[in-house]
ROTOR-442385 format. One record per residue (C-alpha): residue number from 0; residue in three letters; x, y, z. Coordinates in Angstrom, 2 decimals, always signed. Each point is the difference from the previous one (the first is absolute). Example, Ala and Ser with C-alpha at 12.3 -4.5 7.8 and 13.67 -1.06 7.14 Angstrom:
resi|resn|xx|yy|zz
0|Ala|+12.30|-4.50|+7.80
1|Ser|+1.37|+3.44|-0.66
This chain:
resi|resn|xx|yy|zz
0|Met|-8.75|-9.32|+18.11
1|Arg|-1.46|+0.85|-3.69
2|Tyr|+2.73|+1.89|-2.16
3|Leu|-1.92|+2.66|-2.23
4|Ile|+2.77|+1.16|-2.70
5|Thr|-0.51|+2.69|-2.24
6|Ser|+3.02|+1.70|-2.75
7|Ala|-0.72|+3.85|-1.31
8|Leu|-2.52|-0.21|-2.80
9|Pro|+1.95|+0.10|-3.23
10|Tyr|-1.14|+2.93|-2.07
11|Ile|-1.97|-0.63|-3.23
12|Asn|+1.67|+2.41|-2.49
13|Gly|+2.60|-2.78|-1.33
14|Ile|+1.92|-3.37|+0.94
15|Lys|+2.27|+0.11|+3.07
16|His|+3.87|+0.48|+0.33
17|Leu|+2.08|-1.71|+2.01
18|Gly|-0.22|+2.00|+2.77
19|Asn|-3.24|+0.15|+0.24
20|Leu|+0.01|-3.85|+0.30
21|Val|+2.92|-0.14|+2.76
22|Gly|-1.99|+3.13|+1.83
23|Ser|-2.97|-1.65|+0.98
24|Met|-1.47|-2.98|-1.82
25|Leu|+2.82|-2.45|-0.06
26|Pro|+0.98|+0.03|+3.42
27|Ala|-3.44|-0.06|+1.53
28|Asp|-0.31|-3.15|-2.60
29|Val|+3.11|-1.84|+1.70
30|Tyr|-1.24|+0.77|+3.28
31|Ala|-3.38|-1.21|-0.39
32|Arg|+1.36|-3.31|-1.70
33|Phe|+1.95|-0.59|+2.54
34|Leu|-2.68|+0.45|+2.71
35|Arg|-2.14|-1.93|-1.85
36|Gln|+2.88|-2.87|+0.03
37|Glu|+0.36|+0.25|+3.78
38|Gly|-3.67|-0.93|-0.01
39|Glu|-1.68|+3.45|+1.00
40|Asp|-3.31|+1.33|-1.43
41|Val|+1.02|+2.87|-2.28
42|Leu|-1.82|+2.63|-2.43
43|Tyr|+2.21|+1.62|-2.44
44|Ile|-2.49|+2.70|-1.86
45|Cys|+1.26|+2.28|-2.46
46|Ala|-2.02|+2.14|-2.98
47|Thr|+0.47|+2.37|-2.80
48|Asp|-0.30|+3.83|+1.31
49|Glu|-1.77|+1.46|-3.29
50|His|-1.01|+3.20|+0.88
51|Gly|+1.31|+3.66|-0.25
52|Thr|+1.79|+1.98|-2.72
53|Pro|+2.51|-2.50|-1.41
54|Ala|-2.90|-2.15|-0.86
55|Glu|-1.57|+2.36|-1.98
56|Ile|+3.10|+1.12|-1.21
57|Ala|+1.48|-3.59|-1.10
58|Ala|-3.66|-0.54|-1.58
59|Leu|+0.32|+3.59|-2.60
60|Glu|+3.43|-1.06|-0.78
61|Ala|-1.35|-3.49|-0.97
62|Gly|-3.01|+1.21|-2.00
63|Leu|-2.23|-2.19|+2.12
64|Asp|-2.92|+1.10|+2.38
65|Val|+1.55|-0.39|+3.97
66|Ala|-2.39|-2.56|+0.75
67|Glu|+1.12|-2.16|-2.74
68|Phe|+3.69|+0.59|+0.43
69|Cys|+0.01|-0.84|+3.68
70|Lys|-1.77|-3.20|-0.54
71|Arg|+2.90|-0.90|-2.71
72|Gln|+2.65|+1.21|+2.28
73|Tyr|-1.28|-2.34|+2.97
74|Glu|+0.10|-3.06|-1.87
75|Arg|+3.21|+0.79|-1.24
76|Gln|+1.26|+0.65|+3.34
77|Ala|-1.91|-2.87|+1.43
78|Asp|+1.66|-2.57|-2.50
79|Ile|+3.73|+1.43|+0.42
80|Tyr|-0.30|-0.07|+3.92
81|Gln|-1.57|-3.88|-0.34
82|Arg|+3.07|-0.86|-2.16
83|Phe|+2.85|+1.51|+2.45
84|Gly|-2.09|-2.58|+2.72
85|Leu|-1.74|+2.72|+2.07
86|Ser|-2.44|-1.91|+2.34
87|Phe|-2.83|+2.43|+0.84
88|Asn|-2.86|-1.67|+1.14
89|Tyr|-1.98|+2.87|-1.76
90|Phe|+0.93|+2.37|-2.64
91|Gly|-2.81|+2.81|+0.01
92|Arg|-0.37|+3.59|-1.55
93|Thr|-0.95|+3.52|+1.37
94|Ser|-2.29|+0.53|-2.51
95|Ala|-2.20|-2.88|+1.06
96|Pro|-3.39|+0.52|+1.68
97|Glu|+1.23|-1.18|+3.37
98|Asn|+2.36|+2.75|-0.12
99|His|-2.43|+2.73|-0.97
100|Glu|-2.53|-1.27|+2.95
101|Leu|+2.88|-0.26|+2.73
102|Thr|+1.44|+3.36|-0.84
103|Gln|-3.23|+2.06|+0.05
104|His|-0.59|-1.92|+3.33
105|Phe|+3.50|+0.98|+1.49
106|Tyr|-0.98|+3.78|-1.29
107|Tyr|-3.75|+0.09|+1.48
108|Gln|+1.50|-1.44|+3.40
109|Leu|+2.77|+2.89|-0.23
110|Asp|-2.50|+2.36|-0.88
111|Gln|-2.55|-1.06|+2.91
112|His|+2.93|+0.64|+2.55
113|Gly|+0.86|+3.46|-0.95
114|Phe|+3.62|-0.75|-2.11
115|Ile|-1.55|+1.30|-3.46
116|Glu|+0.13|+3.47|-0.82
117|Ala|-1.29|+1.58|-3.42
118|Arg|+2.23|+3.08|-0.70
119|Glu|+0.57|+2.13|-3.29
120|Ile|+3.43|-0.38|-1.53
121|Ser|+2.14|+1.58|-2.65
122|Gln|+1.05|-2.59|-2.46
123|Val|+1.81|+0.18|-3.08
124|Tyr|-1.49|+0.28|-3.10
125|Ser|+0.79|-0.46|-3.53
126|Leu|-1.69|+2.61|-2.51
127|Asp|+1.44|-2.14|-3.16
128|Asp|-1.57|-3.48|+1.20
129|Glu|-2.76|+1.52|+1.71
130|Arg|+0.12|-1.74|+3.48
131|Phe|+1.44|-0.19|+3.03
132|Leu|+3.34|-0.94|+0.59
133|Pro|+0.09|-2.43|+2.98
134|Asp|+3.01|-2.26|+1.57
135|Arg|+1.54|-1.84|-3.02
136|Tyr|-1.37|+2.43|-2.53
137|Ile|+2.50|+2.50|+0.68
138|Thr|+3.91|-0.39|+0.25
139|Gly|+2.22|+2.90|+1.41
140|Thr|+2.89|+0.35|+2.06
141|Cys|-0.04|-1.25|+3.31
142|Pro|+0.63|+3.07|+2.49
143|Asn|+1.46|-2.23|+2.98
144|Cys|+2.47|-1.69|-2.64
145|Gly|+0.13|+1.92|-3.11
146|Tyr|-0.64|-3.31|-1.83
147|Glu|-1.30|+1.38|-3.41
148|Lys|-2.37|-2.67|-0.59
149|Ala|-2.00|-0.32|+3.32
150|Arg|-3.94|-0.87|-0.46
151|Gly|-2.69|+2.00|+1.46
152|Asp|-0.76|-2.94|+2.89
153|Gln|+3.60|-0.54|+1.03
154|Cys|+3.70|+0.18|-1.00
155|Glu|+1.59|-3.14|-1.08
156|Asn|+3.50|+1.33|+0.66
157|Cys|-0.80|+0.71|+3.70
158|Thr|-3.30|-1.30|+0.61
159|Lys|-1.33|+3.06|+1.49
160|Val|-4.05|-0.06|-0.31
161|Leu|-0.92|+3.10|-2.32
162|Ser|-3.09|+2.30|-1.28
163|Pro|+0.06|+1.14|-3.25
164|Thr|+0.56|+3.63|+0.64
165|Asp|+2.80|-1.10|+1.87
166|Leu|+1.85|-0.53|-3.05
167|Ile|+2.56|+2.49|-1.50
168|Asp|-0.28|+0.41|-3.59
169|Pro|-2.97|-2.10|-0.27
170|Arg|-1.15|-1.73|-3.44
171|Ser|-2.73|-2.09|-1.61
172|Thr|+0.90|-3.56|-0.10
173|Ile|-2.71|-0.23|-2.67
174|Ser|+0.92|+2.60|-2.41
175|Gly|+3.43|+1.49|+1.50
176|Ser|-1.67|+3.22|+0.19
177|Lys|+0.89|+2.85|+2.46
178|Asn|-2.89|+1.76|-1.02
179|Leu|-1.44|-0.55|+3.68
180|Glu|-1.98|+1.95|+2.44
181|Val|-1.26|-0.58|+3.69
182|Arg|-3.81|-0.56|+0.21
183|Thr|-1.92|-0.78|+3.62
184|Ser|-2.21|-3.20|+0.15
185|Gln|-1.41|-1.94|+3.03
186|His|+1.42|-3.09|+1.42
187|Leu|+0.02|-2.16|+2.93
188|Tyr|+2.66|-0.12|+2.57
189|Leu|+0.72|-2.76|+2.33
190|Leu|+1.18|+1.62|+3.23
191|Leu|+3.29|-1.47|+0.86
192|Asp|+0.68|+2.63|+2.81
193|Lys|-2.63|-1.08|+1.91
194|Leu|+0.93|-3.74|-0.34
195|Ser|+3.84|+0.55|+0.52
196|Glu|-0.14|-0.77|+4.25
197|Glu|-1.16|-3.56|-1.11
198|Val|+2.21|-0.20|-3.15
199|Arg|+2.85|+0.75|+2.62
200|Ser|-0.85|-2.22|+2.64
201|Trp|-0.57|-3.13|-2.43
202|Val|+3.42|+1.11|-1.36
203|Glu|+1.82|+0.03|+3.52
204|Gln|-1.62|-3.39|+0.81
205|Gln|+2.13|-1.84|-2.94
206|Glu|+3.13|-0.53|+1.62
207|Gln|+0.75|-3.01|-2.35
208|Trp|-0.27|+1.58|-3.43
209|Pro|+2.91|+0.97|-2.06
210|Thr|+2.02|+2.80|+0.31
211|Leu|-1.03|+1.34|-3.25
212|Thr|-3.35|-0.45|+0.46
213|Lys|-0.21|+1.82|+3.28
214|Ala|+2.32|+2.69|-0.80
215|Ile|-2.27|+0.91|-3.09
216|Ala|-3.23|-0.20|+1.88
217|Met|+1.69|+2.08|+3.20
218|Lys|+1.23|+2.79|-2.52
219|Trp|-3.13|+0.36|-1.52
220|Leu|-1.73|+0.54|+3.82
221|Asn|+2.66|+2.21|+1.16
222|Glu|-0.42|+2.30|-2.95
223|Gly|-3.96|+0.05|+1.12
224|Leu|-2.59|-1.51|-2.52
225|Gln|-2.06|+1.94|-1.73
226|Ser|-3.42|-0.37|-1.72
227|Arg|+0.08|-1.89|-2.80
228|Gly|-2.57|+0.39|-3.47
229|Ile|-1.47|-3.40|-0.51
230|Thr|-1.86|+0.71|-3.21
231|Arg|+1.15|+1.17|-3.71
232|Asp|-1.82|+1.36|-3.35
233|Leu|+0.49|-3.04|-1.61
234|Ser|-2.93|-2.49|-1.46
235|Trp|+2.16|-3.50|+0.46
236|Gly|-0.24|-0.93|+3.65
237|Val|-2.24|-0.67|+2.79
238|Pro|-3.36|+2.46|-0.13
239|Val|-0.16|+2.38|+2.99
240|Pro|-3.45|-0.30|+1.31
241|Arg|-0.73|+3.40|+1.11
242|Glu|-2.17|+2.87|-1.28
243|Gly|+1.78|+2.04|-2.06
244|Phe|+3.04|-2.06|-0.44
245|Glu|-1.41|-2.43|-3.14
246|Asp|+2.30|+1.44|-2.54
247|Lys|+3.27|-1.42|+2.51
248|Val|+1.40|-3.55|+1.22
249|Phe|+1.86|-0.87|+2.76
250|Tyr|+4.06|+0.51|+0.01
251|Val|+1.83|-3.07|-0.63
252|Trp|+1.87|+0.21|+3.21
253|Phe|-3.69|-0.13|+1.99
254|Asp|-1.07|-2.97|-1.64
255|Ala|+3.12|-2.07|-0.66
256|Pro|+0.88|-1.21|+3.00
257|Ile|-3.82|-0.76|+0.72
258|Gly|+0.72|-2.88|-2.75
259|Tyr|+1.71|-2.04|+2.38
260|Val|-3.27|-0.45|+1.75
261|Ser|-2.24|+0.14|-3.50
262|Ala|+2.35|-2.78|-1.52
263|Thr|-0.46|-2.35|+3.28
264|Lys|-3.45|+0.67|-0.15
265|Ala|-0.04|-0.77|-3.77
266|Trp|+1.69|-3.33|+1.31
267|Gly|-2.50|-0.67|+2.20
268|Glu|-2.63|+0.08|-2.12
269|Ala|+1.50|-1.98|-2.64
270|Glu|-0.73|-3.05|+2.03
271|Ala|-2.50|-1.24|+2.38
272|Gly|+1.22|-0.31|+3.59
273|Arg|+2.73|+2.79|+0.14
274|Asp|-0.39|+2.52|+2.40
275|Trp|+1.64|+3.09|-1.30
276|Gln|-0.71|+2.19|+3.13
277|Ser|+1.72|-2.42|+2.19
278|Trp|+3.24|+0.91|-1.18
279|Trp|-0.18|+3.85|+0.41
280|Lys|-2.91|+0.77|+2.33
281|Asn|+0.65|-0.75|+3.87
282|Ala|+3.28|-2.34|-1.36
283|Asp|+1.83|-0.14|+3.24
284|Asp|+1.21|-3.52|-1.27
285|Val|+0.83|+1.46|-3.30
286|Arg|+4.15|+1.09|-0.45
287|Tyr|-0.49|+2.67|-2.59
288|Thr|+3.46|+0.70|-1.82
289|Gln|+0.56|+2.96|-3.21
290|Phe|+2.40|-0.23|-2.35
291|Met|+0.95|+3.12|-1.95
292|Ala|+2.76|+2.72|-1.32
293|Lys|+1.01|+2.89|+1.71
294|Asp|-2.10|+2.33|-2.06
295|Asn|-3.41|-1.84|+1.22
296|Leu|+1.02|+0.44|+3.72
297|Pro|-1.62|+2.91|+0.70
298|Phe|-3.25|-0.84|-1.34
299|His|+0.08|-3.30|+1.83
300|Thr|+1.29|+1.27|+3.35
301|Ile|-2.07|+3.25|+0.06
302|Met|-3.01|+0.35|-2.36
303|Trp|-1.80|-3.56|+0.25
304|Pro|+0.94|-0.41|+3.13
305|Ala|-1.71|+3.75|+0.76
306|Thr|-3.15|-1.24|-2.02
307|Ile|-0.27|-3.49|+1.87
308|Leu|+0.48|+2.15|+3.39
309|Gly|-2.63|+2.45|-1.44
310|Ser|-2.45|-2.50|-1.11
311|Arg|-0.35|-1.12|+3.74
312|Glu|-0.84|-3.19|-1.02
313|Pro|+2.34|-3.35|+1.11
314|Trp|+1.82|-0.64|-3.78
315|Lys|+3.34|-2.04|+0.72
316|Met|+2.63|+2.57|-0.03
317|Ala|+3.99|-1.17|-1.30
318|Asp|+1.96|-1.80|+2.67
319|Tyr|+3.13|+0.41|-1.92
320|Ile|+1.03|+2.45|-3.18
321|Lys|+2.93|-1.41|-2.17
322|Gly|+1.46|+2.65|-1.57
323|Phe|+2.66|-0.16|-2.55
324|Asn|+2.15|+2.76|-1.51
325|Trp|+0.37|+0.21|-4.06
326|Leu|+1.77|-2.43|-2.14
327|Asn|+2.09|+2.17|-2.24
328|Tyr|+1.06|-0.61|-3.65
329|Tyr|+3.34|+0.85|-1.00
330|Gly|+0.01|+3.34|+2.11
331|Gly|-3.43|+1.09|-0.70
332|Lys|-3.83|-1.40|+0.92
333|Phe|-1.88|-2.37|-1.21
334|Ser|-3.03|+2.10|-1.44
335|Thr|-2.94|-1.54|-1.19
336|Ser|-1.28|+3.46|-1.66
337|Ser|+3.68|+1.30|-1.20
338|Lys|+0.58|-4.06|-1.52
339|Arg|+3.01|-0.35|+1.55
340|Gly|+1.40|-3.35|+1.06
341|Val|-1.18|-3.59|-0.14
342|Phe|-3.70|-0.53|-0.57
343|Leu|-1.44|-3.75|+1.31
344|Asp|-1.45|-1.02|-3.51
345|Gln|+3.96|+0.68|-1.29
346|Ala|+1.74|-1.82|+2.98
347|Leu|-2.03|-3.25|-1.02
348|Glu|+1.00|+0.29|-3.32
349|Ile|+3.92|+0.26|+1.50
350|Ala|-0.31|-2.83|+2.72
351|Pro|-2.04|-2.35|+1.68
352|Ala|-2.12|+1.32|+3.19
353|Asp|+1.63|-1.98|+2.38
354|Asp|+3.37|+2.00|-1.16
355|Trp|-1.35|+3.19|+0.81
356|Arg|-1.72|-0.89|+2.94
357|Tyr|+3.02|-0.90|+1.60
358|Met|+2.38|+2.56|-1.26
359|Leu|-2.74|+2.90|+1.17
360|Met|-0.31|-1.61|+3.48
361|Ala|+4.03|-0.34|+0.41
362|Ser|+0.21|+3.83|-0.70
363|Ala|-3.39|+1.10|+1.59
364|Pro|+0.47|+3.79|+0.99
365|Glu|-1.19|-0.71|+3.79
366|Ser|+2.85|+2.42|+1.97
367|Ser|+0.95|+2.33|-3.20
368|Asp|-0.68|+0.68|-3.81
369|Ser|+1.70|-2.70|-1.93
370|Ala|+1.01|-0.28|-3.61
371|Phe|-0.75|-2.10|-2.68
372|Thr|+2.97|-1.14|-2.16
373|Trp|-0.01|-2.37|-2.89
374|Glu|+3.28|-1.46|+1.80
375|Gln|-1.62|-0.49|+3.23
376|Phe|-3.00|-1.78|-1.87
377|Gln|+2.66|-2.41|-1.45
378|Asn|+1.95|-0.88|+2.72
379|Lys|-3.53|-0.95|+2.17
380|Val|-0.98|-2.31|-2.89
381|Asn|+3.65|-1.60|-0.98
382|Lys|+1.32|-0.12|+3.63
383|Glu|-2.36|-0.43|+2.18
384|Leu|-3.07|-1.67|-2.12
385|Ala|+1.67|-2.10|-2.49
386|Asp|+3.45|-0.64|+1.59
387|Asn|-1.11|-0.44|+3.79
388|Leu|-3.74|-1.82|-0.51
389|Gly|-0.10|-0.71|-3.94
390|Asn|+3.29|-1.74|+0.08
391|Phe|-0.31|-2.03|+3.31
392|Val|-3.23|-1.04|-1.00
393|Asn|+0.92|-1.44|-3.60
394|Arg|+3.43|-1.64|+1.22
395|Ile|-1.88|-2.02|+2.65
396|Leu|-3.07|-0.93|-1.90
397|Lys|+2.19|-0.69|-3.30
398|Phe|+2.74|-2.15|+1.95
399|Thr|-2.53|-1.96|+1.92
400|Ala|-2.28|-1.04|-3.34
401|Ser|+3.37|-0.87|-1.80
402|Arg|+1.55|-2.02|+3.25
403|Phe|-3.15|-1.24|+1.74
404|Gly|-2.96|+0.35|-2.45
405|Asn|-3.11|+2.21|+0.90
406|Glu|-0.66|-1.18|+3.48
407|Leu|+1.74|+0.51|+3.54
408|Pro|+3.08|-2.41|+0.48
409|Ala|-0.27|-1.97|+3.27
410|Gly|+3.16|-0.67|+2.37
411|Gly|+1.92|+1.98|+2.70
412|Glu|-0.82|+1.83|+2.74
413|Pro|+0.19|+3.84|+0.33
414|Gly|+3.21|+0.79|+2.24
415|Glu|+1.66|+3.12|+1.71
416|Ala|+0.14|+2.19|-3.52
417|Glu|-3.62|-0.82|-0.35
418|Ala|-1.21|+1.12|+3.48
419|Gln|+2.24|+3.14|-0.29
420|Leu|-1.34|+0.83|-3.00
421|Gln|-3.60|-0.48|+1.37
422|Ala|+0.98|+2.25|+2.78
423|Thr|+0.70|+2.78|-2.52
424|Cys|-2.86|-0.64|-2.26
425|Gln|-2.34|+0.60|+3.28
426|Gln|+1.76|+3.15|+1.26
427|Leu|-0.15|+1.76|-3.45
428|Ile|-3.57|-0.74|-0.54
429|Glu|-0.75|+1.12|+3.60
430|Thr|+2.14|+3.36|-0.95
431|Leu|-1.93|-0.04|-3.12
432|Arg|-3.26|-0.28|+1.39
433|Thr|+0.46|+2.63|+2.30
434|His|+1.18|+2.47|-2.36
435|Leu|-3.33|-0.78|-2.02
436|His|-1.99|+0.70|+3.05
437|Asn|+1.74|+3.16|+0.62
438|Leu|-0.63|+0.78|-3.81
439|Glu|+3.64|+0.60|-0.40
440|Phe|+0.28|-1.37|-3.56
441|Arg|+3.35|+0.78|-0.73
442|Lys|+1.62|-1.91|+3.05
443|Ala|-2.72|-2.82|-0.98
444|Thr|+1.42|-0.14|-3.19
445|Glu|+3.62|-0.11|+1.06
446|Ala|-0.96|-3.12|+2.40
447|Leu|-1.61|-1.52|-2.95
448|Asn|+2.93|+0.21|-1.58
449|Ala|+2.58|-1.21|+2.65
450|Leu|-2.37|-3.10|+0.21
451|Trp|+0.97|-0.84|-3.65
452|Thr|+3.17|+0.50|+0.86
453|Ala|+0.24|-2.43|+2.92
454|Gly|-1.40|-2.58|-2.71
455|Asn|+3.23|+0.72|-2.37
456|Gln|+2.71|-0.16|+3.02
457|Tyr|-1.48|-3.51|+1.40
458|Ile|+0.27|-1.44|-3.98
459|Asp|+3.39|+1.28|-0.60
460|Val|+1.01|-1.75|+2.96
461|Arg|-1.65|-2.66|+0.23
462|Ala|+0.43|-0.75|-4.03
463|Pro|-3.05|-2.19|-0.88
464|Trp|+1.98|-0.83|-3.26
465|Ala|+3.39|-1.13|+1.78
466|Leu|-2.11|-2.08|+2.68
467|Phe|-1.51|-2.08|-3.02
468|Lys|+2.81|-1.42|-0.92
469|Gln|+1.30|-0.93|+3.28
470|Asp|-2.88|-0.47|+2.23
471|Lys|-3.50|-0.30|-1.81
472|Ala|-2.17|+0.01|+3.33
473|Glu|+1.88|+3.13|+1.71
474|Ala|-0.48|+1.68|-3.57
475|Ala|-3.88|-1.00|+0.13
476|Val|-0.19|+1.81|+3.74
477|Val|+1.58|+3.21|-1.63
478|Ile|-2.48|-0.26|-2.88
479|Arg|-3.03|-0.61|+2.06
480|Thr|+1.11|+2.94|+2.26
481|Cys|+0.56|+2.28|-3.28
482|Val|-3.45|-0.67|-1.49
483|Asn|-1.78|+0.78|+3.39
484|Leu|+1.63|+3.29|-0.39
485|Ile|-1.48|+0.68|-3.19
486|Arg|-3.08|-0.62|+1.70
487|Leu|+0.93|+2.81|+2.80
488|Tyr|+0.81|+1.93|-2.66
489|Ala|-2.75|-0.28|-1.87
490|Ile|-2.33|+1.06|+3.01
491|Ala|+1.90|+2.61|+1.27
492|Ala|+0.70|+1.86|-3.13
493|Ala|-3.62|-0.40|-0.68
494|Pro|-1.50|+3.44|+1.30
495|Phe|+2.95|+1.55|-2.01
496|Ile|+0.37|-1.95|-3.79
497|Pro|-3.50|-2.50|+0.01
498|Phe|+0.44|-0.60|-3.50
499|Thr|+3.24|-1.48|+0.68
500|Ala|-1.10|-1.83|+3.10
501|Glu|-2.97|-1.29|-1.67
502|Thr|+2.22|-1.78|-2.73
503|Leu|+2.30|-1.61|+2.92
504|Phe|-3.10|-1.01|+1.29
505|Asp|-0.89|-2.13|-3.18
506|Ala|+3.40|-1.18|-0.17
507|Leu|+0.15|-1.57|+3.51
508|Gln|-3.73|-0.93|-0.83
509|Leu|-0.97|+0.93|+3.67
510|Thr|-4.03|-0.21|+1.20
511|Asp|-1.71|+2.98|+0.48
512|Ala|+0.46|-0.47|+3.82
513|Glu|+3.88|+0.01|-0.47
514|Arg|-0.25|+3.06|-2.18
515|Ser|-1.71|+2.04|+2.67
516|Ala|+2.16|-1.36|+2.87
517|Thr|+1.40|+3.32|+2.50
518|Met|+3.89|+0.61|-0.87
519|Thr|+0.58|-1.21|+3.41
520|Ala|-1.64|-3.39|-0.89
521|Ala|+1.96|-0.11|-3.17
522|Ala|+3.55|+0.19|+1.82
523|Asp|-0.42|-3.71|+0.79
524|Leu|+2.91|-0.70|-2.59
525|Ser|-1.58|-3.87|+0.41
526|Ala|-3.67|+0.67|-0.86
527|Leu|+0.66|-1.33|-3.33
528|Ala|+1.12|-3.83|+0.27
529|Ala|+1.21|-2.55|-2.36
530|Gly|-1.81|-1.33|-2.89
531|Arg|-1.66|+3.61|-0.53
532|Ala|-0.49|+0.69|-3.67
533|Phe|+1.54|+3.22|-1.42
534|Glu|+0.52|+1.57|-3.57
535|Val|+2.52|+2.61|-1.28
536|Pro|-1.37|+2.84|-0.94
537|Pro|+1.50|+2.39|-2.79
538|Pro|+2.51|+2.56|+1.05
539|Leu|-1.84|+2.10|+2.56
540|Phe|+1.47|+3.66|-1.12
541|Gln|+1.80|+1.61|-3.12
542|Lys|+2.84|+2.07|+0.63
543|Leu|+0.51|+3.28|-1.56
544|Asp|+3.47|+1.00|-1.94
545|Asp|+1.70|+2.83|-0.27
546|Asp|-1.24|+0.67|-3.23
547|Arg|-3.62|-0.57|+0.74
548|Val|+0.69|+2.49|+3.12
549|Ala|+1.52|+2.59|-2.39
550|Glu|-3.22|-0.40|-2.73
551|Leu|-2.05|+0.85|+3.37
552|Lys|+1.84|+2.99|+0.96
553|Ala|+0.10|+1.26|-3.52
554|Gln|-3.52|-1.02|-0.54
555|Phe|-1.86|+1.68|+3.53
556|Gly|+2.70|+2.75|+0.25
557|Gly|+1.96|-1.14|+2.83
558|Glu|+3.11|+1.78|+0.40
């Protein structure tokens, strides 16, 4: 079995916030790293989502041509994701030629099989802006929930998909003008209603999906699928290859999911010998897992599957869709457009990537929305990373270097305490592996922290600093066991905190083969024998004191 992993495409209109990271890219990365560590063949694909009205609006605000704006934002995002340790096999762009080609291909297929229809529709036109106002070019009050800043394509508050003409008290996003009128224009529609039963049949077969994913998909199906417009009156996007539609492009939500396929195509063509199509066509040996927040679920459980089914081609469909709830910020939602919350460039100025990676996975909004607070961040960094893991590593390696030198000491034989610790570690490692295989990230993080706790309980009982004065051989057994624990900790933690794991690998001077060991193999607490050299690394984590937390709350409005 090969493993294809995709995370929701980050939109191009600005640097993403912590909620974006924890809702898609980070858990996908932890899963990809874990599977690679298990020896699996993994392809983790992502890309920037670059078309649609938000890109044009953001470029306008920045005073840049939209293509140049997207290029700069792509480079900024790619750099930040690298600094967060996201291990994409390929990070592409939906504005790339491969996506233009494949989007038009899917359109041709759908049209050929009778799932595309041209319709004359009513659209909102701004007399002051002298243009139609599709999607986010118009805002107003949501007719479903009353949210006053709903966009013309979807309400950010209740996630209901909308059309611009649905909005109450609409206004132009460009100028704020309410001098609007309704005019007619021709657009292409994907006939979702004709594909409804095929989509329903596919969704009902997905018995292993998370409750959140299945519930949102069935809600849409039970309400009845409506045909959906797939073209827009914009200049930036994939051109529509149809006579009479030369001044239109495809709707961003039509071409964006195709970006998973097109980015894989770009990956395949970047190096000779890569068969990208084997991951997507007739791919019975591929398990495909998608990661995304709940507002993306309707598009990935309904619209994208309908596009694939309607193409009548054997494209790979998702085996598992891991949907996440929202990470909130002190009672309100993180929002790129409202600039609310902590954004990834800011986060890296505050603390190292691993601090954020661990905290976010430990509080991932899996079963319900969760709230980010600075006190929670402080607790995870100080108590779990610094005290439970960092202090253990620091105490053991410093003590060993000062008493025995920079090599593991010889002497003594493991006894009952070591056997019991070995059994505990093996049990916790299997628990950790099970949770990661099941994509239960909060539970996986709890198991990892329990593994660190087991080591601290062991040295509290065995007290090697006291044994050193009474029985150096017995102390040597404890030291060797603890340094092997550090090796296990590094390997077990590598999917979550890869930069810290590398620091520990370097300190223990592990070979490439030792670094790439599975968690199960690393649970052998006698693998590193006497005579093995090591170095004492600097402190792994820096604590946040109360004054620093107060500063961050004041700076970011956390109240």
